[in-house]
FIZATI-618445 format. One record per residue (C-alpha): residue number from 0; x, y, z; chain. Coordinates in Angstrom, 2 decimals, always signed. Layout:
BEGIN
NUM, X, Y, Z, A;
...
***
This chain:
BEGIN
0, +14.77, -27.89, -26.94, A;
1, +13.23, -26.51, -23.76, A;
2, +12.75, -22.77, -23.59, A;
3, +15.13, -21.04, -21.25, A;
4, +13.65, -18.97, -18.40, A;
5, +15.13, -17.42, -15.30, A;
6, +12.76, -18.88, -12.74, A;
7, +10.07, -21.51, -12.35, A;
8, +8.08, -21.68, -9.11, A;
9, +5.96, -24.78, -8.41, A;
10, +3.73, -24.31, -5.35, A;
11, +1.04, -26.66, -4.00, A;
12, -1.56, -24.00, -4.83, A;
13, -1.48, -20.86, -6.93, A;
14, -4.07, -18.08, -6.55, A;
15, -3.77, -15.83, -9.63, A;
16, -6.45, -13.30, -8.48, A;
17, -7.19, -12.52, -12.15, A;
18, -9.32, -13.68, -13.81, A;
19, -10.45, -14.83, -10.35, A;
20, -9.22, -16.10, -6.99, A;
21, -9.92, -19.79, -7.55, A;
22, -6.82, -21.72, -6.43, A;
23, -4.98, -23.69, -9.07, A;
24, -3.50, -26.91, -7.71, A;
25, -0.06, -28.07, -8.85, A;
26, +0.49, -25.19, -11.25, A;
27, +3.67, -23.26, -11.99, A;
28, +4.79, -19.75, -12.82, A;
29, +7.58, -19.22, -15.33, A;
30, +9.54, -15.95, -15.27, A;
31, +11.88, -14.36, -17.79, A;
32, +13.49, -10.92, -17.49, A;
33, +11.43, -10.15, -14.43, A;
34, +8.05, -10.81, -16.05, A;
35, +5.66, -13.74, -15.99, A;
36, +5.76, -15.64, -19.28, A;
37, +3.48, -18.55, -18.40, A;
38, +1.06, -19.92, -15.82, A;
39, +0.45, -23.59, -16.48, A;
40, +0.31, -27.04, -14.87, A;
41, +3.57, -27.83, -13.10, A;
42, +4.37, -30.99, -15.08, A;
43, +3.92, -29.10, -18.34, A;
44, +6.12, -26.27, -17.09, A;
45, +8.95, -28.62, -16.19, A;
46, +8.75, -30.20, -19.63, A;
47, +8.53, -26.94, -21.54, A;
48, +11.01, -24.75, -19.67, A;
49, +14.64, -25.03, -18.69, A;
50, +14.93, -22.78, -15.66, A;
51, +18.06, -21.22, -14.27, A;
52, +16.36, -21.62, -10.90, A;
53, +13.50, -23.92, -9.92, A;
54, +11.84, -23.25, -6.56, A;
55, +9.60, -26.11, -5.45, A;
56, +7.13, -25.22, -2.68, A;
57, +5.09, -28.39, -2.00, A;
58, +3.31, -27.04, +1.09, A;
59, +2.80, -23.45, -0.01, A;
60, +0.35, -21.16, -1.76, A;
61, +1.70, -18.61, -4.23, A;
62, -0.15, -15.28, -4.51, A;
63, +0.59, -11.91, -6.11, A;
64, +2.76, -9.63, -4.02, A;
65, +0.61, -7.54, -1.68, A;
66, +0.09, -3.85, -2.43, A;
67, +0.02, -1.36, +0.45, A;
68, -2.17, +1.34, -1.08, A;
69, -1.47, +3.99, +1.55, A;
70, +1.30, +4.54, +4.04, A;
71, +3.75, +7.08, +5.43, A;
72, +6.77, +4.79, +5.42, A;
73, +9.28, +6.99, +7.24, A;
74, +6.92, +7.23, +10.21, A;
75, +8.13, +3.77, +11.25, A;
76, +10.56, +5.83, +13.34, A;
77, +7.54, +7.26, +15.24, A;
78, +5.85, +3.95, +15.97, A;
79, +4.09, +4.17, +19.33, A;
80, +4.31, +7.94, +19.74, A;
81, +0.96, +9.48, +20.66, A;
82, -0.99, +6.25, +20.95, A;
83, -4.64, +6.22, +22.06, A;
84, -5.48, +9.73, +20.86, A;
85, -8.11, +10.90, +18.34, A;
86, -6.80, +11.99, +14.95, A;
87, -6.58, +15.76, +15.27, A;
88, -5.19, +15.66, +18.83, A;
89, -2.75, +12.97, +17.70, A;
90, -1.57, +15.16, +14.80, A;
91, -1.44, +18.47, +16.66, A;
92, +0.03, +17.39, +19.99, A;
93, +2.13, +14.36, +19.11, A;
94, +3.04, +13.86, +15.46, A;
95, +3.46, +17.29, +13.91, A;
96, +5.63, +18.65, +16.77, A;
97, +7.94, +15.62, +16.60, A;
98, +8.18, +15.87, +12.83, A;
99, +9.04, +19.57, +13.10, A;
100, +12.03, +18.68, +15.28, A;
101, +13.29, +15.54, +13.58, A;
102, +12.25, +15.11, +9.94, A;
103, +15.14, +15.33, +7.49, A;
104, +16.41, +13.44, +4.48, A;
105, +18.28, +11.07, +6.84, A;
106, +15.10, +10.49, +8.86, A;
107, +13.16, +9.63, +5.71, A;
108, +15.84, +7.36, +4.26, A;
109, +16.26, +5.43, +7.51, A;
110, +12.56, +5.27, +8.37, A;
111, +11.66, +4.10, +4.88, A;
112, +14.38, +1.46, +5.03, A;
113, +12.82, +0.06, +8.22, A;
114, +9.35, +0.22, +6.69, A;
115, +10.39, -1.45, +3.44, A;
116, +12.05, -4.24, +5.39, A;
117, +8.93, -4.79, +7.47, A;
118, +6.68, -4.82, +4.43, A;
119, +8.83, -7.16, +2.35, A;
120, +9.13, -9.66, +5.16, A;
121, +5.34, -9.67, +5.30, A;
122, +4.76, -10.20, +1.58, A;
123, +4.20, -6.56, +0.56, A;
124, +5.98, -5.92, -2.72, A;
125, +4.61, -2.43, -3.52, A;
126, +3.77, +0.56, -1.31, A;
127, +2.13, +3.89, -2.07, A;
128, +3.78, +6.54, +0.06, A;
129, +2.92, +10.02, +1.22, A;
130, +5.85, +11.75, +2.89, A;
131, +8.60, +14.32, +2.55, A;
132, +12.05, +13.97, +0.87, A;
133, +11.07, +11.41, -1.83, A;
134, +14.66, +11.18, -3.08, A;
135, +15.67, +9.88, +0.35, A;
136, +12.81, +7.37, +0.31, A;
137, +14.02, +6.27, -3.12, A;
138, +17.39, +5.33, -1.62, A;
139, +15.63, +2.85, +0.66, A;
140, +13.57, +1.52, -2.24, A;
141, +16.78, +0.95, -4.19, A;
142, +18.48, -0.92, -1.36, A;
143, +15.66, -3.26, -0.46, A;
144, +14.32, -4.05, -3.93, A;
145, +10.72, -3.12, -3.13, A;
146, +8.43, -1.32, -5.61, A;
147, +7.01, +2.11, -4.69, A;
148, +4.82, +5.00, -5.71, A;
149, +6.30, +8.07, -4.02, A;
150, +4.07, +11.00, -3.25, A;
151, +4.84, +14.62, -4.09, A;
152, +3.52, +15.99, -0.80, A;
153, +1.80, +19.38, -0.83, A;
154, +0.51, +21.31, +2.19, A;
155, +0.00, +25.00, +2.85, A;
156, +2.30, +25.31, +5.85, A;
157, +6.10, +25.04, +5.99, A;
158, +8.07, +21.97, +7.02, A;
159, +11.68, +20.88, +7.05, A;
160, +11.18, +19.92, +3.40, A;
161, +9.59, +23.02, +1.88, A;
162, +8.22, +26.44, +2.78, A;
163, +5.07, +26.77, +0.64, A;
164, +2.99, +24.85, -1.94, A;
165, +5.07, +26.08, -4.87, A;
166, +8.24, +24.80, -3.27, A;
167, +6.69, +21.44, -2.37, A;
168, +5.65, +20.96, -5.98, A;
169, +8.94, +22.23, -7.41, A;
170, +11.04, +19.90, -5.26, A;
171, +8.75, +16.92, -5.75, A;
172, +8.60, +17.30, -9.51, A;
173, +12.38, +17.65, -9.62, A;
174, +12.68, +14.35, -7.74, A;
175, +10.32, +12.78, -10.24, A;
176, +12.45, +14.04, -13.12, A;
177, +15.64, +12.74, -11.47, A;
178, +14.16, +9.26, -11.02, A;
179, +12.42, +9.04, -14.39, A;
180, +12.90, +5.62, -15.90, A;
181, +13.45, +3.86, -12.58, A;
182, +12.02, +0.37, -13.02, A;
183, +10.45, +0.17, -9.56, A;
184, +9.56, +3.79, -8.72, A;
185, +6.62, +5.88, -9.87, A;
186, +5.28, +9.17, -8.52, A;
187, +1.93, +10.59, -7.52, A;
188, +0.77, +14.04, -6.46, A;
189, +0.01, +13.91, -2.75, A;
190, -1.87, +16.91, -1.36, A;
191, -2.27, +16.00, +2.29, A;
192, -5.98, +16.64, +2.90, A;
193, -8.73, +19.18, +2.20, A;
194, -8.14, +20.77, +5.60, A;
195, -4.46, +21.44, +4.84, A;
196, -4.69, +22.44, +1.15, A;
197, -6.25, +25.59, -0.34, A;
198, -8.50, +25.78, -3.40, A;
199, -5.86, +27.47, -5.55, A;
200, -3.36, +24.72, -4.74, A;
201, -5.90, +22.01, -5.53, A;
202, -6.59, +23.61, -8.91, A;
203, -2.90, +23.62, -9.76, A;
204, -2.58, +19.99, -8.65, A;
205, -5.50, +18.98, -10.86, A;
206, -3.90, +20.69, -13.85, A;
207, -0.60, +18.88, -13.17, A;
208, -2.38, +15.54, -12.77, A;
209, -4.04, +15.97, -16.15, A;
210, -0.85, +17.18, -17.81, A;
211, +1.43, +14.48, -16.38, A;
212, -1.14, +11.68, -15.98, A;
213, -0.44, +11.32, -12.27, A;
214, -2.61, +9.94, -9.49, A;
215, -3.74, +12.43, -6.83, A;
216, -3.20, +10.66, -3.48, A;
217, -5.30, +12.42, -0.82, A;
218, -6.77, +11.86, +2.66, A;
219, -10.52, +12.42, +2.32, A;
220, -13.53, +12.15, +4.66, A;
221, -11.40, +10.43, +7.30, A;
222, -13.33, +11.75, +10.32, A;
223, -16.69, +13.29, +11.11, A;
224, -14.82, +16.33, +12.45, A;
225, -13.14, +16.86, +9.06, A;
226, -16.53, +16.88, +7.36, A;
227, -18.10, +19.22, +9.92, A;
228, -15.14, +21.62, +9.78, A;
229, -15.38, +21.78, +5.99, A;
230, -19.07, +22.68, +6.18, A;
231, -18.22, +25.44, +8.66, A;
232, -15.27, +26.84, +6.68, A;
233, -16.31, +26.21, +3.07, A;
234, -20.06, +25.80, +3.32, A;
235, -19.91, +22.29, +1.90, A;
236, -18.60, +18.79, +2.57, A;
237, -15.05, +17.99, +1.40, A;
238, -16.10, +15.80, -1.53, A;
239, -18.51, +18.42, -2.84, A;
240, -15.72, +20.98, -2.57, A;
241, -13.39, +18.73, -4.59, A;
242, -16.13, +18.14, -7.15, A;
243, -16.54, +21.89, -7.61, A;
244, -12.78, +22.19, -8.10, A;
245, -12.79, +19.41, -10.72, A;
246, -10.77, +16.87, -8.74, A;
247, -13.22, +13.97, -8.91, A;
248, -11.82, +11.77, -11.66, A;
249, -10.14, +8.38, -12.20, A;
250, -6.91, +10.14, -11.17, A;
251, -8.12, +10.58, -7.58, A;
252, -7.18, +8.10, -4.86, A;
253, -9.27, +8.89, -1.78, A;
254, -7.64, +7.56, +1.36, A;
255, -9.90, +6.41, +4.22, A;
256, -13.23, +7.65, +2.77, A;
257, -14.87, +6.69, +6.06, A;
258, -17.64, +9.29, +6.11, A;
259, -19.19, +9.02, +2.67, A;
260, -22.96, +8.96, +2.34, A;
261, -24.79, +7.06, -0.38, A;
262, -24.95, +10.04, -2.74, A;
263, -21.19, +10.62, -2.36, A;
264, -20.45, +6.97, -3.09, A;
265, -22.58, +7.20, -6.23, A;
266, -20.81, +10.42, -7.24, A;
267, -17.35, +8.95, -6.60, A;
268, -18.18, +5.76, -8.51, A;
269, -19.52, +7.75, -11.45, A;
270, -16.25, +9.70, -11.68, A;
271, -14.03, +6.63, -11.29, A;
272, -12.57, +7.69, -7.93, A;
273, -10.41, +5.01, -6.28, A;
274, -10.23, +4.29, -2.54, A;
275, -7.51, +3.16, -0.13, A;
276, -9.17, +1.51, +2.88, A;
277, -7.15, +1.53, +6.13, A;
278, -9.25, -0.48, +8.61, A;
279, -6.75, -0.80, +11.48, A;
280, -5.86, +2.89, +11.45, A;
281, -9.53, +3.87, +11.27, A;
282, -10.28, +1.70, +14.29, A;
283, -7.26, +2.81, +16.31, A;
284, -7.98, +6.51, +15.78, A;
285, -11.73, +5.91, +16.26, A;
286, -12.39, +7.46, +12.87, A;
287, -15.28, +5.13, +12.05, A;
288, -16.16, +2.26, +9.73, A;
289, -15.85, +2.94, +6.01, A;
290, -18.83, +1.74, +3.90, A;
291, -16.67, -0.62, +1.86, A;
292, -19.45, -3.06, +0.89, A;
293, -21.37, -0.17, -0.69, A;
294, -18.27, +1.02, -2.54, A;
295, -17.58, -2.45, -3.90, A;
296, -21.21, -2.82, -4.93, A;
297, -20.91, +0.49, -6.78, A;
298, -17.97, -0.89, -8.74, A;
299, -15.27, +1.27, -7.15, A;
300, -11.63, +0.18, -7.12, A;
301, -10.73, -0.39, -3.47, A;
302, -7.27, -1.24, -2.16, A;
303, -5.99, -1.83, +1.35, A;
304, -3.52, +0.40, +3.17, A;
305, -1.87, +0.22, +6.54, A;
306, -1.46, +3.97, +7.00, A;
307, +1.78, +4.81, +8.82, A;
308, +3.21, +2.76, +11.67, A;
309, +2.53, +5.69, +13.98, A;
310, -1.21, +5.14, +13.63, A;
311, -1.56, +1.41, +13.09, A;
312, +1.14, +0.37, +14.50, A;
313, +2.31, -2.22, +11.97, A;
314, +2.63, -2.45, +8.21, A;
315, +0.87, -5.79, +7.95, A;
316, -1.41, -6.43, +4.96, A;
317, -2.42, -9.86, +6.25, A;
318, -3.87, -8.15, +9.29, A;
319, -5.57, -5.54, +7.11, A;
320, -7.21, -8.26, +5.00, A;
321, -8.65, -9.91, +8.09, A;
322, -9.69, -6.60, +9.66, A;
323, -11.30, -5.38, +6.44, A;
324, -13.47, -8.48, +6.22, A;
325, -14.42, -8.58, +9.90, A;
326, -15.05, -4.84, +10.20, A;
327, -17.35, -4.86, +7.17, A;
328, -19.34, -7.74, +8.65, A;
329, -19.80, -6.21, +12.09, A;
330, -20.42, -2.75, +10.65, A;
331, -23.21, -3.99, +8.37, A;
332, -24.43, -6.88, +10.57, A;
333, -24.07, -8.98, +7.43, A;
334, -21.78, -12.02, +7.60, A;
335, -21.56, -12.08, +3.79, A;
336, -20.14, -8.54, +3.55, A;
337, -16.55, -8.45, +2.19, A;
338, -15.74, -12.10, +1.61, A;
339, -12.27, -13.60, +1.87, A;
340, -12.03, -13.42, -1.92, A;
341, -12.85, -9.71, -1.88, A;
342, -10.35, -9.07, +0.93, A;
343, -7.54, -10.86, -0.93, A;
344, -8.41, -8.97, -4.10, A;
345, -8.30, -5.62, -2.26, A;
346, -4.81, -6.50, -0.97, A;
347, -3.53, -7.37, -4.44, A;
348, -5.22, -6.37, -7.69, A;
349, -7.52, -3.88, -5.97, A;
350, -4.50, -2.17, -4.45, A;
351, -2.73, -2.16, -7.80, A;
352, -5.79, -0.53, -9.39, A;
353, -6.02, +1.99, -6.56, A;
354, -2.44, +3.17, -7.08, A;
355, -2.60, +3.02, -10.88, A;
356, -0.25, +0.07, -11.45, A;
357, -2.68, -2.71, -12.36, A;
358, -1.28, -2.95, -15.88, A;
359, +1.93, -4.38, -14.40, A;
360, +1.23, -5.88, -10.97, A;
361, -1.52, -7.19, -8.69, A;
362, -2.23, -10.56, -10.29, A;
363, -0.34, -13.57, -11.61, A;
364, -0.83, -13.11, -15.33, A;
365, +1.40, -13.36, -18.38, A;
366, +3.17, -10.11, -19.15, A;
367, +2.98, -8.72, -15.62, A;
368, +5.95, -8.26, -13.33, A;
369, +6.75, -11.34, -11.27, A;
370, +5.93, -9.73, -7.92, A;
371, +5.12, -12.87, -5.94, A;
372, +4.57, -13.97, -2.36, A;
373, +4.72, -17.57, -1.12, A;
374, +2.90, -18.49, +2.10, A;
375, +3.54, -21.81, +3.77, A;
376, +0.44, -23.67, +4.92, A;
377, +2.08, -26.96, +5.95, A;
378, +2.52, -26.24, +9.65, A;
379, +0.23, -27.48, +12.47, A;
380, -1.17, -24.04, +13.27, A;
381, -2.47, -23.76, +9.71, A;
382, -3.95, -27.23, +9.27, A;
383, -6.31, -28.60, +8.16, A;
384, -6.96, -26.33, +5.19, A;
385, -10.26, -26.71, +3.36, A;
386, -10.33, -23.34, +1.56, A;
387, -7.02, -21.77, +0.57, A;
388, -8.32, -18.21, +0.10, A;
389, -10.23, -18.28, +3.38, A;
390, -7.08, -19.56, +5.08, A;
391, -5.01, -16.70, +3.69, A;
392, -7.41, -14.10, +5.08, A;
393, -8.59, -15.61, +8.36, A;
394, -5.77, -17.93, +9.47, A;
395, -2.37, -17.15, +7.95, A;
396, -0.24, -14.18, +9.00, A;
397, +2.78, -12.33, +7.75, A;
398, +4.96, -14.66, +9.82, A;
399, +3.97, -17.47, +7.43, A;
400, +5.44, -15.72, +4.37, A;
401, +8.41, -17.77, +3.14, A;
402, +9.51, -16.21, -0.16, A;
403, +9.04, -12.78, -1.75, A;
404, +10.01, -11.85, -5.29, A;
405, +9.89, -8.39, -6.89, A;
406, +10.33, -8.36, -10.64, A;
407, +11.40, -11.98, -10.50, A;
408, +14.21, -11.27, -8.02, A;
409, +14.13, -12.94, -4.62, A;
410, +14.25, -10.18, -2.00, A;
411, +13.19, -12.02, +1.16, A;
412, +13.25, -15.62, +2.30, A;
413, +12.14, -17.13, +5.59, A;
414, +11.61, -13.67, +7.12, A;
415, +15.13, -12.57, +6.18, A;
416, +15.94, -9.78, +3.74, A;
417, +18.53, -10.61, +1.15, A;
418, +19.93, -7.09, +0.73, A;
419, +19.86, -5.57, +4.23, A;
420, +21.10, -7.12, +7.45, A;
421, +18.85, -7.19, +10.52, A;
422, +21.65, -5.82, +12.70, A;
423, +21.84, -2.70, +10.52, A;
424, +18.10, -2.15, +10.88, A;
425, +18.32, -2.56, +14.65, A;
426, +21.18, -0.07, +14.80, A;
427, +19.21, +2.49, +12.77, A;
428, +16.19, +2.06, +14.99, A;
429, +18.23, +2.44, +18.19, A;
430, +19.94, +5.58, +16.89, A;
431, +16.67, +7.35, +16.13, A;
432, +14.93, +6.14, +19.26, A;
433, +17.76, +7.54, +21.39, A;
434, +17.80, +10.80, +19.46, A;
435, +14.05, +11.36, +19.63, A;
436, +13.81, +10.34, +23.28, A;
437, +16.80, +12.50, +24.25, A;
438, +15.61, +15.59, +22.38, A;
439, +12.03, +15.05, +23.51, A;
440, +9.18, +13.36, +21.71, A;
***
C-alpha cells in the first residue's frame, strides 16, 4: 500500500540548494506533518506516496523558501519617509523623531502584518527582525503563517517600549518566555549597534547569549562614519572593541559589515561570525560596497537581508539576489564574483545559517521543514530558459512567485495571501498613513 503523506509537489525543476544548487528535473517533494520526508523522481513519488494533496507545477521551479536575514518589519509603515539621505541624517532627522511619536504595540503589529504579507507574496518564508514590541510582531507572525526570529532590542536611550537597557532586556526576555514552544518563532538578542550600546550592556548581552544559546543580531561597520566615530570615542574600530568585549563568536550576526578590512574579515571568519548582507539598503544610503567575495572566500556564512522598508524601500529577496551579484561584480571589477549559485544560496541556506536556523530550513532536504517557494518560468518574459539558477537570480522577480508553503501549509498562491485579505492590509496602511501625515512625519 502506498505511504500516506499530506502533500506531494511535482515541479518541472527542483533546486534543493543542499547538497548543491544543481536543478533536478521532474523530481518531487513529499511532505508529512510539515516536514520533508522525501525528494525523489516524480514518477517514483506518485507510485510510492498517496498524497492528501498533489500540486503539479509543470512550468515551475521549486526552491527553498527565501530567508530575509535582516529587517525591521514594522517600518513598512514608514516606507518612503526620509528618502535620499545619508544614514545618520536619515536616522536623526527623519526616522527616530517619527518613531518617538508613533511607535506602539499597535504600530508594530500592523506594520509587521504588512511586512509579512509583502514578504510571503514574494517567496520569503522566514524573516529575522530587529524592532520593538516583539509580542505585537508575534501576532502578525501568527496570522500570516510566516516564520520569524524576533529580536530582543537593546539600546541605551529610552523609547516607547522601554526606558533603559535593563528594561529592554527584561521585557524582551519575558516575551521570549511567553512564546516559548511556538513552532514558527525564535528569538535573538538584538543590541542595535556599537554606537548606541555601552560596553557594560554588551558584556551582559554576551553572557545572556552564552547562557541561553541565542544569536546576537547587531548592525556593525555599516558606514565609514561609524568606524571613524568609534576610533574617536573608544580608541579603536568597532570590531576590535567587540573582540575585546568577547562578542566575536559563532553567536554573532553582523549586519551590513560594509567597512571590514582584510584583517577584520580573517578575524571574523576565525571566530565564526555570520553576516547579513543588505545590498539595496547599502546602496540607497550610500554606505558602501561590502566585501562579500572576500567573506565567502574566507568561509563565512553570509545571508541576504532587505533591511527595513524605510531604507530599501521593498522587502524583495529576488531583488537582493540580483543586486548582491551585480554589486559584487562591479565592486571588484570581476565578472565571476558572486555567481548566481552563490546569490541563491545566500538567499536560502546562507540566510538560514546566518540566523541560526539551518538545521530546520534553507534547503530542500529530508527532515527539514517544508518551507517552499514555487516560481513560474513558463511565461514569455521568462523564456527561453537555459540555466534555471541563473534565471532565478537575473531574470525572475517576486511577481513570478506562484505558491508559498511554510511548514507544509500553503500560505500564499498567485500573489494572494490565504489568511489575510488585501482590503484589510490597504485599510491598515491608509489608517497609519493618515495618522502619521496628520500628526507630522
